[in-house]
C-alpha positions as CSV (number, residue, x, y, z in Angstrom):
1,M,148.1,88.7,135.2
2,A,150.8,85.8,135.7
3,T,149.4,82.4,134.0
4,M,148.3,79.8,136.1
5,S,151.2,77.3,137.2
6,K,148.9,74.4,135.8
7,E,149.7,72.0,133.0
8,I,146.2,71.8,130.9
9,T,145.0,69.2,129.4
10,K,143.8,70.3,125.6
11,G,140.1,69.6,123.9
12,G,140.8,66.9,122.4
13,E,144.9,66.1,123.6
14,F,143.5,63.0,125.5
15,L,144.1,60.4,122.4
16,I,147.6,62.0,122.4
17,K,148.8,62.9,126.0
18,R,148.8,60.5,129.2
19,T,147.0,62.0,131.8
20,Q,147.2,61.3,135.4
21,A,144.1,60.0,138.0
22,S,145.0,62.8,140.2
23,D,145.0,65.2,137.9
24,I,141.2,64.5,136.7
25,F,137.8,65.8,139.1
26,V,135.8,62.7,140.2
27,P,132.5,63.0,141.8
28,E,133.9,61.7,145.0
29,D,135.3,65.3,145.8
30,W,132.3,66.8,145.8
31,S,133.0,69.5,148.7
32,E,130.4,69.6,150.9
33,E,128.9,73.3,149.9
34,Q,128.4,71.7,146.7
35,R,126.8,68.2,148.5
36,M,124.2,71.0,150.1
37,I,123.5,72.5,146.1
38,A,122.4,69.1,145.3
39,Q,120.2,68.3,147.8
40,M,118.6,71.2,147.2
41,C,118.0,70.5,144.0
42,Q,116.9,67.1,145.2
43,D,114.6,68.6,147.7
44,F,112.9,70.7,144.7
45,I,112.7,67.3,142.8
46,D,110.5,65.4,145.9
47,Q,108.7,68.4,147.0
48,E,107.4,70.4,144.4
49,I,108.0,67.5,140.7
50,E,107.6,64.4,142.2
51,P,103.9,65.2,143.4
52,K,103.0,66.8,140.6
53,K,104.3,64.8,138.0
54,E,100.8,64.2,136.6
55,R,99.8,68.0,136.0
56,I,102.6,68.8,134.9
57,E,102.1,65.9,132.0
58,G,98.4,67.0,131.5
59,M,100.0,70.7,130.9
60,E,97.6,72.1,134.1
61,E,97.5,76.4,132.9
62,G,100.1,77.7,134.9
63,L,101.7,74.7,136.8
64,M,105.6,75.1,134.5
65,P,105.5,79.1,134.6
66,S,105.0,78.8,138.2
67,L,107.4,75.4,139.5
68,L,110.0,78.1,137.6
69,E,109.4,81.1,140.0
70,K,109.8,78.3,143.4
71,A,112.9,77.3,141.2
72,G,114.1,81.2,140.9
73,E,112.8,81.5,144.3
74,L,115.5,79.5,145.7
75,G,118.2,80.5,143.4
76,L,118.1,77.9,141.0
77,L,117.7,79.8,138.1
78,G,121.0,82.0,139.1
79,L,123.4,79.3,139.7
80,S,125.5,80.1,136.6
81,V,124.6,83.9,137.4
82,P,126.8,86.3,138.8
83,E,125.9,87.7,142.8
84,D,125.3,91.9,141.1
85,L,123.4,90.2,138.8
86,G,121.1,88.4,141.1
87,G,122.2,85.0,141.1
88,M,124.6,82.6,142.9
89,G,127.5,82.4,140.9
90,V,129.1,79.1,140.8
91,D,131.4,77.3,139.0
92,F,131.2,76.1,136.3
93,K,130.6,72.0,138.1
94,T,128.7,73.0,140.7
95,S,126.2,74.1,137.5
96,L,126.6,70.2,136.5
97,L,125.8,68.5,139.7
98,A,122.9,71.1,139.7
99,T,121.5,70.3,136.8
100,E,122.1,66.5,137.5
101,Y,120.2,66.2,140.1
102,L,117.3,68.6,138.3
103,G,117.4,65.9,135.3
104,K,115.4,63.9,137.2
105,G,112.3,66.2,137.1
106,H,111.4,65.2,132.9
107,S,109.3,67.8,131.8
108,F,110.8,70.6,134.2
109,S,114.0,69.7,133.3
110,V,113.7,71.1,130.0
111,A,111.6,73.7,131.1
112,Y,114.6,74.5,133.6
113,G,117.8,73.0,131.4
114,A,115.9,75.8,128.4
115,H,115.3,78.5,130.8
116,T,119.3,79.1,132.2
117,G,121.1,77.3,129.3
118,I,120.2,78.7,126.0
119,G,117.7,80.5,127.3
120,T,119.3,83.0,129.3
121,L,123.1,82.5,128.8
122,P,123.9,84.2,125.0
123,L,122.2,86.8,127.6
124,L,124.9,86.4,129.9
125,Y,127.7,85.9,127.7
126,Y,126.9,88.3,125.2
127,G,124.6,91.1,126.1
128,N,126.1,94.6,127.0
129,Q,126.2,95.6,130.3
130,E,122.5,97.6,129.5
131,Q,121.7,94.5,128.3
132,K,122.1,92.1,130.7
133,E,121.0,95.0,133.7
134,K,117.8,94.9,132.0
135,Y,116.7,91.1,131.5
136,I,119.3,89.1,134.2
137,P,118.0,89.8,137.5
138,K,114.4,89.3,135.9
139,L,115.8,85.9,134.6
140,A,117.6,84.5,137.6
141,S,114.2,85.0,139.7
142,G,111.9,84.0,137.6
143,E,110.1,86.7,137.5
144,W,110.0,86.0,133.3
145,K,111.2,83.3,131.8
146,A,113.3,83.0,128.4
147,A,113.0,81.1,124.9
148,Y,115.6,80.5,122.8
149,C,114.6,81.1,118.9
150,L,116.7,78.9,116.1
151,T,114.8,76.2,115.2
152,E,112.8,76.7,111.6
153,P,110.8,74.8,109.7
154,G,113.6,74.1,106.8
155,S,116.4,75.3,109.1
156,G,117.8,72.5,111.8
157,S,120.8,71.3,111.4
158,D,121.8,73.5,109.4
159,A,120.6,76.8,111.6
160,N,122.5,79.1,109.2
161,S,120.2,78.5,106.2
162,G,117.4,80.1,108.5
163,K,114.7,82.1,107.0
164,T,114.3,84.8,109.3
165,K,114.9,88.7,107.9
166,A,115.7,91.6,110.0
167,V,115.4,94.9,107.7
168,L,116.2,98.3,110.0
169,N,114.0,101.4,109.6
170,D,115.0,104.5,107.9
171,A,115.4,105.9,111.5
172,G,117.4,103.4,112.3
173,S,115.8,103.1,115.3
174,H,114.1,99.5,115.1
175,Y,114.8,96.7,113.3
176,T,111.4,95.3,111.6
177,L,111.2,90.8,112.4
178,N,109.3,88.4,110.1
179,G,109.8,85.0,109.6
180,Q,109.0,81.8,111.7
181,K,110.1,79.3,114.5
182,M,109.5,75.7,115.6
183,W,110.2,73.8,118.3
184,I,109.9,76.2,120.4
185,T,110.3,75.1,124.3
186,N,108.4,77.5,126.4
187,G,107.6,78.8,123.7
188,G,103.9,78.9,125.6
189,F,104.6,81.6,128.0
190,A,108.4,83.2,127.8
191,N,108.8,86.7,128.0
192,L,111.8,87.3,126.6
193,L,112.7,85.8,123.1
194,T,116.5,84.8,121.9
195,V,115.3,85.4,118.1
196,F,118.2,84.3,114.7
197,A,117.3,86.4,111.9
198,K,119.3,87.5,108.7
199,I,120.5,91.4,108.5
200,D,119.0,92.3,105.2
201,D,120.8,89.8,103.0
202,D,123.5,88.8,104.8
203,D,125.6,84.7,105.2
204,T,125.2,84.7,108.7
205,L,123.0,85.1,111.4
206,S,122.2,87.5,113.6
207,A,120.8,87.5,117.2
208,F,117.8,89.7,118.6
209,L,116.5,90.2,122.5
210,V,112.7,90.4,121.6
211,E,110.1,90.8,124.5
212,A,107.3,88.2,124.0
213,E,104.8,90.9,124.5
214,S,105.3,93.3,121.3
215,E,102.7,93.2,118.3
216,G,102.7,90.9,115.2
217,I,104.0,87.9,117.5
218,S,101.9,84.7,117.0
219,L,101.6,81.3,118.7
220,N,100.8,77.7,117.2
221,P,98.7,75.9,119.8
222,E,101.1,73.6,121.6
223,E,102.7,71.1,120.1
224,K,101.3,66.7,121.1
225,K,104.5,65.0,121.5
226,M,106.3,60.9,122.6
227,G,107.5,62.7,125.3
228,I,108.0,65.2,127.6
229,K,104.4,66.6,127.5
230,G,104.3,68.4,130.3
231,S,106.9,71.1,128.6
232,S,105.3,73.9,126.3
233,T,106.8,73.4,122.5
234,R,105.1,75.7,120.2
235,Q,106.0,77.7,116.3
236,I,106.4,81.6,116.9
237,F,105.4,83.9,113.9
238,F,106.7,87.1,113.8
239,N,105.0,89.2,111.3
240,N,106.7,93.1,111.0
241,V,107.4,93.0,114.7
242,Q,110.0,95.7,116.1
243,V,112.2,95.3,117.8
244,P,114.4,98.2,119.1
245,K,118.0,98.6,117.4
246,E,119.4,98.4,121.2
247,N,117.6,94.7,120.9
248,L,120.2,93.4,119.2
249,L,122.9,90.6,121.0
250,S,126.5,91.4,120.2
251,E,127.7,92.5,117.2
252,R,125.9,92.2,113.3
253,G,126.6,88.9,112.1
254,N,127.3,87.5,115.0
255,G,124.2,84.9,115.6
256,F,125.3,81.7,114.1
257,K,128.8,82.3,116.4
258,I,126.7,82.7,119.4
259,A,124.4,79.7,118.3
260,L,127.9,77.4,117.7
261,N,128.6,78.8,121.2
262,I,125.5,78.2,123.6
263,L,124.9,74.3,121.8
264,N,128.6,72.9,123.4
265,I,127.7,74.4,126.8
266,G,124.1,72.5,126.1
267,R,125.9,69.6,125.6
268,I,127.9,68.8,128.5
269,K,124.9,70.1,130.5
270,L,122.5,67.3,128.6
271,A,125.3,64.9,129.6
272,A,125.1,66.1,133.3
273,G,121.2,66.3,133.2
274,V,120.6,62.5,131.7
275,L,123.2,61.5,134.5
276,G,120.2,62.0,136.9
277,G,117.3,60.3,134.7
278,A,119.7,57.6,134.6
279,K,120.2,56.8,138.3
280,Q,116.7,57.1,138.9
281,T,116.2,54.9,136.7
282,I,118.2,52.7,138.3
283,D,116.7,53.4,141.4
284,H,113.1,52.4,140.5
285,T,114.9,48.9,138.5
286,V,116.3,48.0,141.5
287,K,113.7,49.0,143.7
288,Y,111.1,46.8,141.6
289,A,113.3,43.3,141.3
290,Q,113.5,43.2,144.6
291,E,109.9,43.5,145.5
292,R,108.6,41.3,141.8
293,E,108.7,38.1,143.4
294,Q,108.4,34.6,140.3
295,F,109.1,31.7,140.3
296,G,108.7,32.0,144.8
297,R,111.7,34.2,144.6
298,P,112.8,37.4,144.1
299,I,113.5,38.5,140.6
300,S,116.7,40.5,140.9
301,K,118.1,36.5,142.3
302,Y,117.8,35.7,138.4
303,G,121.0,36.7,136.4
304,A,119.1,38.0,133.1
305,I,117.9,40.9,135.9
306,R,121.4,41.0,137.5
307,H,122.9,41.8,134.0
308,K,120.7,44.1,132.9
309,M,121.1,45.8,136.1
310,A,125.2,45.5,135.8
311,E,125.3,47.0,132.3
312,Q,123.0,49.9,133.7
313,I,125.8,51.0,135.9
314,V,128.7,50.6,133.9
315,R,126.8,52.7,131.3
316,T,126.0,55.3,133.5
317,F,129.0,55.3,135.5
318,A,131.5,55.3,132.5
319,V,129.6,59.1,131.5
320,E,129.8,60.2,134.6
321,S,133.0,59.9,134.7
322,A,134.0,61.5,131.7
323,T,131.1,64.3,132.2
324,Y,132.5,65.7,135.9
325,R,136.4,64.9,134.1
326,V,135.5,68.0,131.1
327,G,133.5,70.0,133.9
328,Q,137.1,70.3,135.4
329,Q,139.0,70.4,132.6
330,I,136.2,73.7,131.6
331,E,136.8,75.1,135.1
332,D,140.8,75.2,134.6
333,A,140.5,77.0,131.2
334,I,138.3,79.2,132.2
335,A,140.4,80.2,135.5
336,Q,143.3,80.2,133.5
337,L,142.5,82.9,130.9
338,Q,140.8,84.6,133.9
339,A,144.2,85.0,135.3
340,E,146.0,86.1,132.1
341,G,143.5,89.1,131.4
342,M,140.3,87.8,130.2
343,D,137.0,88.4,131.3
344,K,134.6,86.2,132.6
345,A,132.0,85.9,130.1
346,Q,134.4,85.1,127.4
347,A,136.8,82.7,129.1
348,T,133.6,80.7,129.8
349,L,132.9,80.8,125.9
350,K,136.6,80.0,125.1
351,G,137.2,77.5,127.5
352,I,134.0,75.6,126.5
353,E,135.5,76.0,123.0
354,E,138.2,74.1,123.9
355,Y,136.3,71.5,124.7
356,A,133.7,71.5,122.3
357,A,134.3,68.1,120.6
358,E,134.1,66.1,124.3
359,C,131.1,67.9,124.7
360,A,130.3,66.3,121.5
361,M,131.6,63.5,122.3
362,L,129.8,63.2,125.9
363,K,126.1,64.4,124.1
364,V,126.3,61.2,122.4
365,A,127.3,58.9,124.6
366,G,125.3,60.5,127.1
367,S,121.9,60.4,125.9
368,E,122.5,56.3,124.2
369,A,123.9,55.1,127.6
370,L,119.9,56.8,129.1
371,D,118.1,55.3,126.1
372,Y,119.6,52.2,127.2
373,V,118.7,52.4,130.8
374,V,115.5,53.4,130.4
375,D,114.7,51.0,127.9
376,E,116.5,47.8,130.1
377,G,114.0,49.3,132.6
378,V,110.8,48.7,130.9
379,Q,112.1,45.6,130.4
380,V,112.5,44.7,134.1
381,F,109.4,45.4,135.3
382,G,107.8,43.4,132.2
383,G,104.3,43.9,131.1
384,M,103.5,47.2,134.1
385,G,107.0,48.7,132.7
386,Y,104.3,49.2,129.9
387,S,101.5,51.0,131.8
388,A,102.3,54.8,132.3
389,E,101.6,54.3,136.3
390,S,104.5,52.5,136.4
391,P,107.4,55.1,137.2
392,V,110.0,54.1,133.9
393,E,107.4,54.5,131.1
394,L,107.5,58.0,131.5
395,S,111.1,57.5,131.5
396,Y,111.0,55.4,128.3
397,R,109.6,58.0,126.7
398,D,111.0,61.4,128.1
399,S,114.5,60.0,126.8
400,R,113.9,59.3,123.7
401,I,114.3,63.4,122.5
402,N,117.9,63.5,123.9
403,R,119.4,62.1,121.0
404,I,117.7,64.9,119.3
405,F,118.1,67.7,121.5
406,E,121.1,69.9,120.9
407,G,122.3,69.0,117.5
408,T,121.7,64.5,117.0
409,N,123.1,62.4,117.7
410,E,124.7,61.5,113.7
411,I,125.6,65.2,113.4
412,N,127.4,65.2,117.2
413,R,129.6,62.5,116.4
414,M,130.4,64.2,112.7
415,L,131.2,67.3,114.7
416,T,133.4,65.3,117.1
417,V,136.2,64.5,114.3
418,D,136.0,67.6,112.3
419,M,136.6,69.8,115.7
420,I,139.6,67.2,116.6
421,L,140.8,67.6,112.6
422,K,140.3,71.0,112.6
423,R,142.6,71.9,115.5
424,A,145.0,69.6,114.1
425,M,145.3,71.7,110.8
426,K,145.6,75.0,113.3
427,G,148.5,73.8,115.0
428,K,146.8,73.3,118.5
429,L,147.0,69.6,118.2
430,D,149.9,67.6,116.8
431,L,148.2,64.8,115.9
432,M,150.3,64.1,112.4
433,G,153.2,62.7,115.1
434,P,151.6,60.3,116.9
435,A,149.4,58.8,114.7
436,M,153.2,59.1,111.6
437,A,154.7,57.1,115.2
438,V,151.4,54.5,114.7
439,A,151.4,54.3,111.0
440,N,155.4,53.2,111.6
441,E,154.8,50.8,113.8
442,L,152.5,48.5,111.6
443,M,155.6,47.7,109.4
444,S,157.2,47.1,112.5
445,I,157.8,43.9,114.5
446,P,155.6,44.6,117.1
447,D,156.6,44.5,121.7
448,F,155.7,43.0,123.9
449,P,156.0,45.5,126.9
450,E,156.3,44.4,130.5
451,I,152.7,45.0,132.1
452,G,152.5,45.9,136.2
453,S,150.2,43.6,138.5
454,G,148.2,46.1,139.2
455,P,144.3,45.7,139.7
456,L,144.4,47.9,136.1
457,D,147.5,47.3,135.2
458,Q,146.2,45.8,131.8
459,E,143.6,48.0,131.5
460,V,146.3,50.6,131.5
461,H,147.9,48.7,128.7
462,Y,144.9,48.7,126.3
463,L,144.0,52.2,126.8
464,E,147.5,52.5,124.1
465,G,146.4,50.3,122.0
466,F,142.8,52.4,121.8
467,K,144.3,55.7,121.7
468,K,146.1,54.3,118.6
469,T,143.5,52.7,117.1
470,V,142.2,56.3,116.8
471,L,144.9,57.9,115.0
472,M,145.9,55.0,112.8
473,V,142.2,55.0,111.3
474,A,141.7,58.7,111.5
475,G,145.4,59.1,109.9
476,A,144.8,56.8,107.1
477,A,141.3,57.8,106.3
478,V,143.0,62.1,106.4
479,Q,145.7,60.6,103.8
480,K,143.4,57.9,101.4
481,L,140.4,60.5,101.5
482,M,142.2,64.0,102.0
483,M,139.3,67.0,101.5
484,T,136.6,63.8,99.8
485,L,136.9,62.6,103.7
486,A,133.8,65.6,105.0
487,K,131.3,63.8,103.0
488,E,132.7,59.9,104.1
489,Q,129.7,60.4,107.1
490,E,129.5,56.3,108.2
491,I,133.2,57.0,108.3
492,L,133.5,60.4,110.4
493,M,130.9,58.3,112.9
494,N,133.1,55.0,113.2
495,I,135.7,56.7,114.6
496,A,133.1,59.1,116.2
497,D,132.7,56.5,118.5
498,M,136.4,55.2,118.4
499,A,137.1,58.5,120.0
500,T,134.1,58.6,122.4
501,W,134.4,54.7,123.4
502,T,138.5,55.5,124.3
503,F,137.0,58.4,125.8
504,L,135.0,56.9,127.6
505,A,137.1,53.9,128.9
506,E,140.6,56.3,130.2
507,S,137.6,58.4,132.2
508,L,137.2,55.2,134.1
509,L,139.8,54.5,134.2
510,L,141.6,57.3,136.4
511,R,138.6,57.6,138.5
512,S,139.0,54.1,139.5
513,Q,143.1,55.0,139.8
514,K,142.4,57.7,142.3
515,M,140.1,56.1,143.9
516,I,142.5,52.5,144.4
517,E,144.9,55.3,145.7
518,R,142.5,56.8,148.4
519,N,140.8,53.7,149.5
520,G,142.8,50.7,148.8
521,V,141.8,47.8,146.0
522,E,139.7,46.0,148.8
523,N,137.1,49.0,149.1
524,A,138.0,50.0,145.9
525,Q,136.6,46.6,143.9
526,I,133.1,48.0,142.4
527,Q,135.1,50.5,140.0
528,I,137.7,48.0,139.6
529,A,135.0,45.4,138.3
530,I,133.1,48.3,136.0
531,T,136.2,49.9,134.5
532,K,137.2,46.3,133.6
533,L,134.2,44.9,132.4
534,Y,134.0,48.9,130.1
535,F,137.2,47.9,128.7
536,Y,136.7,44.3,127.0
537,D,133.4,44.9,125.5
538,A,134.4,48.4,124.2
539,A,137.5,46.6,122.5
540,D,135.4,44.7,120.9
541,R,133.1,48.1,119.9
542,I,136.1,49.6,118.6
543,N,137.2,46.8,117.0
544,K,134.4,46.5,114.5
545,A,134.0,50.1,114.1
546,G,137.4,50.3,112.8
547,K,137.7,47.4,111.1
548,D,134.6,49.0,109.6
549,A,136.0,52.1,108.6
550,I,139.2,50.7,106.9
551,L,137.2,48.3,104.7
552,S,135.6,51.6,104.2
553,F,138.4,53.1,102.5
554,E,141.2,50.3,101.4
555,A,141.8,47.5,100.3
556,G,144.3,45.3,99.6
557,D,148.0,45.0,101.4
558,E,147.2,48.4,103.0
559,A,143.4,47.0,104.3
560,R,144.6,43.9,105.7
561,M,148.1,45.4,107.5
562,M,145.7,48.1,108.7
563,L,143.1,45.5,110.1
564,M,146.6,42.4,111.8
565,G,147.1,46.1,113.4
566,L,143.4,47.1,114.4
567,K,143.9,42.9,115.9
568,R,146.1,43.9,117.8
569,F,145.7,46.9,119.2
570,T,142.4,45.4,120.1
571,K,143.7,42.5,122.2
572,T,142.7,42.0,125.9
573,E,143.1,38.9,128.3
574,P,139.8,36.4,128.1
575,I,138.1,37.9,131.8
576,N,134.8,36.7,133.3
577,P,132.1,39.0,132.6
578,K,129.6,36.8,134.6
579,E,131.6,37.2,137.7
580,L,132.1,40.9,137.5
581,R,128.9,42.0,136.4
582,Q,127.5,39.3,139.4
583,L,129.7,41.6,141.9
584,I,128.2,44.7,140.4
585,A,124.2,43.9,140.4
586,Q,124.8,42.4,144.0
587,H,126.5,45.6,145.0
588,L,123.3,47.5,144.0
589,I,120.7,44.7,145.2
590,E,122.7,45.0,148.4
591,K,122.6,49.6,148.1
592,G,119.0,49.5,146.9
593,R,119.7,52.7,144.8
594,Y,122.8,53.6,142.6
595,D,125.5,54.1,145.5
596,L,128.8,54.8,143.7
């Protein structure tokens, strides 16, 4: 088959390649059909989840499974499932949109995400036809619920160190499964478990489809948690459980690869889900700020409150811009691979794997943006925000797990750098050329390019400096530390933060440029203000992270030269941050909700 003519930006290539605004997808581009799916998800939250929040939090017996069944009746559990297996077969970024809107559902969102993501996708993408036909229609309808059993008491981030064992019997008909899994979402009611275990003395995991009613499976009581209290979280024990050999998922020893690839999907899905939670909290915040009066007027009129609300908007809008940009990139990669003859499941996995570094960055950026939004939401509510009767108290508690889910943020920061450098070493990404060019630029007389007079032309110039900063620090760290860089976690996290802030800044800039082109400068003032503020703050954050990294591995003249380059590449012109935040906050107050 002929390949697609559209050129696709590769994973990590944002650091060395200039992207045009016309080449990215932005949320303003949603089709009418996609908006209808989003509205269906919103209606489900409004009608089925919001009125039952207390009952869900109290873990009323049978309630969560019944809610999943209702979601299944609407087709929400089978959005990513092909039509011939009982699903709707929507594209990847539409599944992200649904995840965003259902992300407003607190504990339900966790149960939904576990079922449709890590519960269903390993089978959908790695199962054989017989396995898929047997289980997928039941999962898509909600008749059966799914759980994913990877973590053990002694293996969390180091998943491949798990102790659960599987041994094939003498007849060759069944595997005998023994071990223990913990923190299993949906564990209390799941019908189908994807269980990771090592066969005999294998070095890597294999994956098995295990029916929960199999003899030898037992569960601990529900975990008592800080947040997401309404989601089922249990330890599961496997004592001589007999698993038919045909329930081995994929090939022997392929479990670790399955786990990694499914986590890539989970990371970008988490970024979409937290967007829903952040926007919901912003809506609660502005509503309360307009209703609550102190010293004779609504607190929304005070600068301290407006600063918080504007910053909530800036961070959420940045994550939103980057998330759907990557969603479209993944979709384009899937389409190209299919055009080259690859089947849909394999193309989807390869497409997502291409942007694994971006998925890791989005997971970190999204979870930390939500944490900021809910924390400031509680602060705007004041004493009422600390009351369990306020809507933001629940959001505050539920938010915290997102920095741990899908690999801790520390692990994801280190993975970001590791995955980009590995792509460079494999020849998939030319980082050395651009990094050497930046190093040479440090030795030359600085040039002062002419900057246009457009509303965001300064930010275009700043972005190039941000990218040079990442290339300079990462290139020098690789050259200086070489094989020991993998052990320098503080430096890796500094570089990851610099890359993440650069990627979000670029995504924001491109989205705002697209809105200016489409609607004119006057109708894009809020987007322009958000972009200018983000760049203004990002320049200082990138400078600080870069300085910390440089001084952690370099000294003397080399350090001084790099610090001079760092200062040059992160230099920005003065803006009035208070004025821009006031503009953003006023827009939010006038609309009464997140409306961008």
